[in-house]
C-alpha positions as CSV (number, residue, x, y, z in Angstrom):
1,M,89.0,108.5,132.7
2,K,85.8,107.4,134.3
3,I,83.9,105.3,131.7
4,L,80.4,104.0,132.0
5,I,79.6,100.5,130.6
6,A,75.8,99.8,130.2
7,E,75.5,96.3,128.8
8,D,73.2,93.5,130.0
9,D,75.0,90.8,128.1
10,I,77.4,89.3,130.7
11,T,80.1,88.2,128.1
12,S,80.4,91.6,126.4
13,R,80.2,93.4,129.7
14,R,83.0,91.4,131.3
15,V,85.2,91.8,128.2
16,L,84.7,95.6,128.1
17,E,85.2,95.9,131.9
18,M,88.4,93.8,132.0
19,T,89.9,95.5,128.9
20,L,89.2,99.1,130.0
21,E,90.4,98.4,133.5
22,G,93.5,96.8,132.1
23,W,94.2,100.1,130.2
24,G,94.0,102.0,133.5
25,H,90.5,103.5,133.3
26,E,88.0,103.8,136.1
27,V,85.0,101.7,135.1
28,V,81.3,102.1,136.2
29,V,79.1,99.1,135.2
30,T,75.3,98.8,135.0
31,T,73.0,96.4,133.2
32,D,69.9,98.7,133.3
33,G,69.1,101.6,130.9
34,E,67.4,103.7,133.5
35,D,70.4,103.4,135.9
36,A,72.7,104.4,133.0
37,W,70.6,107.5,132.3
38,K,70.7,108.6,136.0
39,L,74.5,108.2,136.0
40,L,74.9,110.3,132.9
41,A,72.5,113.0,134.1
42,G,74.2,113.3,137.5
43,S,76.7,115.9,138.7
44,D,79.6,113.4,138.6
45,A,78.6,111.9,135.3
46,P,81.2,109.7,133.4
47,L,82.7,111.6,130.5
48,L,82.6,108.5,128.2
49,A,79.9,105.9,128.0
50,I,79.6,102.6,126.1
51,L,75.9,101.8,125.8
52,D,74.2,98.7,124.4
53,L,71.4,99.4,122.0
54,M,68.9,97.2,123.8
55,M,68.7,97.2,127.6
56,P,66.0,96.7,130.3
57,R,63.7,99.7,131.0
58,L,65.4,102.2,128.7
59,D,67.2,101.5,125.4
60,G,70.4,103.1,124.2
61,L,68.7,105.3,121.6
62,E,66.5,107.0,124.3
63,I,69.5,107.5,126.6
64,C,71.3,109.3,123.7
65,R,68.3,111.6,123.1
66,R,68.0,112.5,126.8
67,V,71.7,113.2,127.3
68,R,71.8,115.4,124.2
69,A,68.7,117.3,125.5
70,L,70.4,118.2,128.8
71,A,70.7,122.0,129.1
72,H,74.0,123.7,130.2
73,H,75.7,120.3,130.2
74,V,78.8,119.2,128.4
75,P,77.6,115.8,127.2
76,A,79.4,112.5,127.6
77,Y,81.0,111.0,124.5
78,I,78.7,108.0,123.7
79,I,79.7,104.8,121.9
80,L,76.7,102.7,121.0
81,L,77.1,98.9,120.8
82,T,75.2,97.5,117.8
83,T,74.8,94.1,116.2
84,M,77.0,93.0,113.4
85,N,75.6,93.6,109.8
86,L,72.7,95.8,111.1
87,R,73.8,99.1,109.7
88,Q,70.4,100.7,110.3
89,E,71.1,100.3,114.1
90,A,74.3,102.4,113.8
91,V,72.5,105.0,111.7
92,A,69.7,105.3,114.2
93,G,72.2,105.6,117.0
94,L,74.1,108.4,115.4
95,D,70.8,110.2,114.6
96,A,69.8,109.9,118.2
97,G,73.0,111.6,119.4
98,A,75.6,108.8,119.7
99,D,79.1,109.9,118.7
100,D,80.3,106.5,117.5
101,Y,79.3,102.9,117.3
102,L,81.0,99.5,117.8
103,T,79.6,96.3,116.3
104,K,79.5,93.1,118.3
105,P,81.6,91.0,118.4
106,F,84.5,93.5,118.5
107,D,88.3,93.2,118.9
108,A,90.7,95.1,121.2
109,E,92.1,97.2,118.4
110,E,88.7,98.6,117.3
111,L,87.8,99.2,121.0
112,R,91.1,101.0,121.7
113,A,90.7,103.2,118.6
114,R,87.2,104.3,119.5
115,V,87.9,104.9,123.2
116,Q,91.1,106.9,122.4
117,A,89.2,109.1,119.9
118,G,86.4,109.6,122.5
119,I,88.8,110.6,125.2
120,R,90.5,113.1,122.9
121,I,87.1,114.6,121.8
122,V,86.0,114.9,125.5
123,E,89.2,116.7,126.4
124,L,88.7,119.1,123.5
125,Q,85.1,119.7,124.5
126,H,86.0,120.5,128.1
127,N,88.9,122.7,127.0
128,L,86.4,124.6,124.8
129,A,83.9,124.9,127.6
130,A,86.5,126.2,129.9
131,R,87.6,128.8,127.3
132,V,84.1,129.9,126.8
133,R,83.6,130.5,130.5
134,E,86.7,132.7,130.5
135,L,85.4,134.7,127.6
136,V,82.2,135.8,129.4
137,E,84.0,137.0,132.6
138,G,84.5,140.6,131.2
139,E,84.4,142.6,128.0
140,R,88.0,143.7,128.3
141,R,89.3,140.3,128.9
142,Y,86.9,139.0,126.2
143,R,88.2,141.3,123.5
144,H,91.8,140.8,124.4
145,L,91.4,137.0,124.3
146,V,89.3,137.1,121.1
147,E,91.8,139.2,119.2
148,N,94.9,137.3,120.3
149,S,93.7,133.8,121.0
150,L,95.1,130.9,119.0
151,G,91.6,129.4,119.3
152,L,89.1,129.9,116.4
153,I,86.6,132.5,117.7
154,C,83.8,134.3,115.9
155,T,80.4,135.9,116.5
156,H,77.4,135.8,114.2
157,D,73.7,136.9,114.3
158,L,70.8,134.5,114.3
159,E,70.8,134.4,110.5
160,G,74.4,133.3,110.3
161,K,75.9,136.7,109.3
162,L,79.4,137.0,110.8
163,L,79.7,140.0,113.1
164,S,83.4,139.4,114.1
165,V,86.2,136.9,113.5
166,N,89.5,136.7,115.2
167,F,92.8,136.5,113.4
168,A,93.1,132.8,114.0
169,V,89.8,132.1,112.1
170,A,90.7,134.3,109.2
171,E,94.2,133.0,109.0
172,S,93.1,129.3,109.1
173,L,90.8,129.9,106.1
174,G,93.2,132.1,104.2
175,Y,91.2,135.3,104.4
176,T,91.5,138.6,106.2
177,P,88.9,139.4,108.9
178,E,87.6,142.2,106.7
179,E,86.9,139.7,103.9
180,M,84.8,137.5,106.2
181,I,82.8,139.9,108.4
182,G,79.4,140.6,106.9
183,R,79.3,137.3,105.0
184,S,77.3,134.3,106.0
185,L,79.0,131.6,108.0
186,G,77.4,129.2,105.5
187,D,79.6,130.6,102.7
188,F,82.6,128.9,104.4
189,I,81.1,125.5,105.0
190,A,82.1,122.7,102.7
191,P,79.5,122.3,99.9
192,S,78.9,118.6,100.9
193,T,77.5,119.7,104.3
194,R,76.1,123.1,103.5
195,H,72.6,121.7,103.5
196,L,72.9,121.3,107.3
197,F,73.4,125.0,107.9
198,A,69.7,125.8,108.2
199,E,69.3,123.1,110.9
200,Y,72.3,124.5,112.8
201,I,70.8,128.0,112.8
202,S,67.5,126.6,114.2
203,L,69.4,124.8,116.9
204,V,71.4,127.8,118.1
205,E,68.4,130.0,118.0
206,A,66.3,127.6,120.1
207,D,69.0,126.6,122.6
208,R,71.9,128.2,124.3
209,G,74.6,125.8,123.4
210,V,75.4,123.6,120.4
211,S,78.5,121.4,120.0
212,N,79.4,119.5,116.8
213,L,81.9,119.1,114.0
214,L,81.9,121.7,111.2
215,H,83.4,120.9,107.8
216,V,84.8,124.1,106.3
217,V,86.7,125.0,103.2
218,T,89.6,127.4,102.8
219,K,90.0,130.2,100.2
220,K,92.3,127.8,98.3
221,G,89.6,125.0,98.4
222,D,91.3,122.8,101.1
223,K,88.9,121.1,103.5
224,R,89.3,121.3,107.2
225,I,87.3,120.0,110.2
226,W,86.5,122.1,113.2
227,L,85.1,121.0,116.5
228,Y,83.0,123.9,117.7
229,R,81.0,124.9,120.8
230,N,78.6,127.7,119.9
231,T,76.6,129.5,122.5
232,R,73.7,132.0,122.3
233,Y,74.0,135.2,124.3
234,E,71.8,138.3,124.8
235,E,73.1,141.8,125.0
236,A,71.8,144.3,127.6
237,D,69.6,145.9,124.9
238,G,68.0,142.5,124.1
239,A,70.0,141.8,120.9
240,L,70.9,138.2,120.4
241,Y,74.2,136.9,119.0
242,I,76.1,133.6,118.8
243,L,79.5,133.2,120.2
244,G,81.4,130.5,118.4
245,H,84.6,128.9,119.6
246,A,86.3,126.1,117.7
247,Q,89.4,124.1,117.4
248,D,90.8,122.5,114.2
249,V,90.7,118.8,114.6
250,T,91.6,117.8,111.0
251,D,94.8,116.1,112.1
252,L,92.9,114.2,114.8
253,K,90.3,112.9,112.4
254,R,93.1,111.8,110.0
255,A,94.8,110.0,113.0
256,E,91.4,108.3,113.6
257,A,91.4,107.2,110.0
258,S,95.0,105.9,110.4
259,L,93.9,103.9,113.4
260,Q,91.1,102.4,111.3
261,N,93.7,101.5,108.7
262,L,95.7,99.7,111.3
263,S,92.9,97.2,111.8
264,L,93.2,96.3,108.1
265,T,97.0,95.8,108.1
266,D,99.1,92.8,109.2
267,E,101.4,94.1,111.9
268,L,104.4,92.0,111.0
269,T,104.5,92.3,107.2
270,K,102.6,95.6,106.7
271,V,100.6,94.1,103.9
272,Y,96.8,93.7,104.3
273,N,95.6,91.2,106.9
274,R,92.7,88.8,106.2
275,R,90.1,91.4,107.0
276,G,91.7,94.1,104.9
277,F,92.3,91.8,101.9
278,M,88.8,90.4,102.0
279,T,87.3,93.9,102.2
280,L,89.3,95.4,99.4
281,A,89.1,92.4,97.2
282,E,85.3,92.3,97.5
283,Q,85.2,95.9,96.5
284,S,87.3,95.2,93.4
285,L,85.1,92.3,92.4
286,K,82.1,94.5,92.6
287,S,83.9,97.2,90.5
288,A,84.8,94.6,87.9
289,R,81.2,93.5,87.6
290,R,80.2,97.1,87.0
291,G,82.6,97.2,84.1
292,K,85.4,99.2,85.8
293,H,88.0,96.4,85.4
294,K,88.9,93.8,82.8
295,D,89.7,90.2,83.9
296,M,91.7,89.8,87.1
297,L,94.0,87.1,88.5
298,L,93.9,85.7,92.0
299,F,97.1,84.2,93.4
300,Y,97.3,82.0,96.6
301,A,100.9,81.6,97.8
302,D,102.2,79.4,100.6
303,M,105.8,80.0,101.9
304,D,107.9,76.9,101.7
305,G,110.0,75.7,104.6
306,L,108.9,78.2,107.3
307,K,108.9,75.4,110.0
308,E,112.5,74.4,109.1
309,I,113.6,78.0,109.3
310,N,112.0,78.4,112.7
311,D,113.4,75.1,114.0
312,T,116.9,75.8,112.7
313,F,117.4,79.6,113.1
314,G,114.6,80.6,115.6
315,H,111.3,82.3,115.3
316,E,112.8,85.7,114.9
317,E,114.5,84.6,111.7
318,G,111.2,83.0,110.6
319,S,109.5,86.3,111.1
320,R,112.2,88.1,109.0
321,A,111.7,85.5,106.3
322,L,107.9,86.2,106.2
323,V,108.6,90.0,106.0
324,N,110.9,89.3,103.0
325,V,108.3,87.2,101.2
326,A,105.8,90.0,101.7
327,D,108.3,92.4,100.3
328,A,109.0,90.2,97.3
329,L,105.2,90.1,96.6
330,R,105.0,93.9,96.8
331,R,107.9,94.3,94.4
332,T,106.4,91.8,92.0
333,F,102.9,93.3,91.8
334,R,101.7,96.8,91.0
335,N,100.4,99.4,93.5
336,A,96.9,98.8,92.3
337,D,97.0,95.1,93.2
338,I,95.9,93.9,96.6
339,V,98.5,91.9,98.6
340,G,97.4,90.2,101.8
341,R,98.7,87.8,104.5
342,I,95.7,85.7,105.4
343,G,97.4,83.1,107.6
344,G,100.7,82.2,109.3
345,D,102.7,81.6,106.1
346,E,99.9,82.1,103.5
347,F,99.6,85.1,101.2
348,T,97.0,86.2,98.6
349,V,97.2,88.7,95.8
350,L,94.4,90.0,93.6
351,A,95.9,91.5,90.4
352,V,93.4,93.8,88.7
353,D,93.3,94.3,84.9
354,A,95.6,91.3,84.6
355,P,95.0,88.8,81.7
356,Q,95.9,85.1,81.8
357,D,99.0,85.5,79.6
358,M,100.7,87.6,82.4
359,V,100.9,84.6,84.8
360,E,104.3,83.3,83.7
361,T,105.8,86.8,83.7
362,I,104.5,87.4,87.2
363,L,105.8,84.1,88.6
364,T,109.2,84.7,87.0
365,R,109.4,88.2,88.5
366,L,108.4,86.8,91.9
367,E,111.1,84.1,91.8
368,Y,113.6,86.9,90.9
369,H,112.7,89.0,93.9
370,L,112.6,86.0,96.2
371,A,116.1,85.1,95.1
372,K,117.3,88.7,95.7
373,L,115.9,88.7,99.3
374,S,117.2,85.2,100.2
375,D,120.2,84.6,102.5
376,P,122.3,82.0,100.6
377,G,124.3,81.3,103.7
378,K,121.2,80.1,105.5
379,Y,118.2,79.4,103.2
380,N,116.6,80.3,99.9
381,L,113.1,81.8,100.0
382,S,110.5,80.1,97.9
383,V,106.7,79.9,97.7
384,S,104.2,77.5,96.2
385,V,101.7,79.4,94.1
386,G,98.3,78.6,92.8
387,H,96.2,81.0,90.7
388,V,92.8,81.3,89.1
389,R,91.5,83.6,86.4
390,V,88.7,85.9,87.6
391,P,86.5,86.9,84.6
392,A,84.8,90.2,85.1
393,D,81.5,88.8,84.0
394,A,81.5,85.8,86.4
395,D,79.4,85.6,89.6
396,T,81.8,83.3,91.5
397,T,82.3,84.5,95.1
398,L,85.6,85.5,96.6
399,H,85.6,82.6,99.0
400,E,85.0,80.2,96.1
401,L,87.9,81.7,94.1
402,L,90.2,81.5,97.1
403,N,89.4,77.8,97.6
404,Q,90.1,77.2,93.9
405,A,93.5,79.0,94.1
406,D,94.3,77.3,97.4
407,A,93.6,73.8,95.9
408,R,95.9,74.6,92.9
409,M,98.6,75.9,95.2
410,Y,98.6,72.6,97.2
411,T,98.7,70.6,93.9
412,Q,101.9,72.5,93.0
413,K,103.4,72.1,96.5
414,R,102.7,68.3,96.3
415,K,104.4,68.0,92.9
416,R,107.4,69.9,94.1
417,R,107.8,67.6,97.1
418,E,107.4,64.5,94.9
419,A,110.1,65.9,92.6
420,R,112.7,66.2,95.4
421,P,115.4,63.5,95.2
């Protein structure tokens, strides 16, 4: 896909350009906001754009507004580059018409997830646009396609009252067409987004084409997400109606969420990585301080003898040993506890609602699972563990708690080494 990069910072621009070209995309690069706008408004506009928030002559927010205001134009999917920790920038970008945002500095996994999601959305938008063009070619073909299409097709008046729905729409929501026709489209929108319905009606009444995501709810109460492209038409007698065409993208959105989860998980051991652990542990600390948890325990574990395993049996065996240590930790702790790998052979666990008197039981259980996963013919798995109590009413930071547990772990490791014959 042709992708536009509009970024005046040379480091970020080169990283984006080299990464996207390495994935096989055609990349167009500019450092100027006005030039980016001209490219997006042209007849051969890139279908996906990565725009920096601040650029010479024209900023990313204004570019988003102008692109979304283009008439009879299937807009590009826009990812806005924002600065880390400035959430208001991302919110302003989404309000201006950006589809997604990426904070700087970013990593390849985050970039890949957002670009892949954008490409899929663009493909869906163009498929929908092509389908709409087919619908208006003739009434006979229109009716045949509407009634038998697997796409979700409906018409409604300028107040939102449904004039027709095809079988696919009715079936997807668990109704018959007769149960839906005559009711307001707003009746089928999820309550959490129903307040946006009036704004949608205003947009379709004022413009010919509106494209967005629609959160709907089925007759059984299940929530689904539709990507729609709705267009205003006028009958020969002057009557106006809205032709709506949509596709269910619930699974796609769930896949996007799964991609986001991948950025929180250690690829080798499948426990949380440093980022995932720190994020979830911080949330648990905040919950505890709001009175939702009792005291907690923080464990810091370092695998013993990984270097010897690598030197003797090879790195593949060392990786297998790390996986087994992670598995032993998962078996030892509860599902509610947060297990993470934060370094090469270092693991952390935040045990929620865990009093101090559980420590010995936990460590005994851990030794048991390590022994079960060991290979006596080669080596025995073991870890050095330090722990700290985390009172719910304390204001100690997570980093301070980790440092304390880490120090106690090294004290234990040193004692075990000194005790060796």
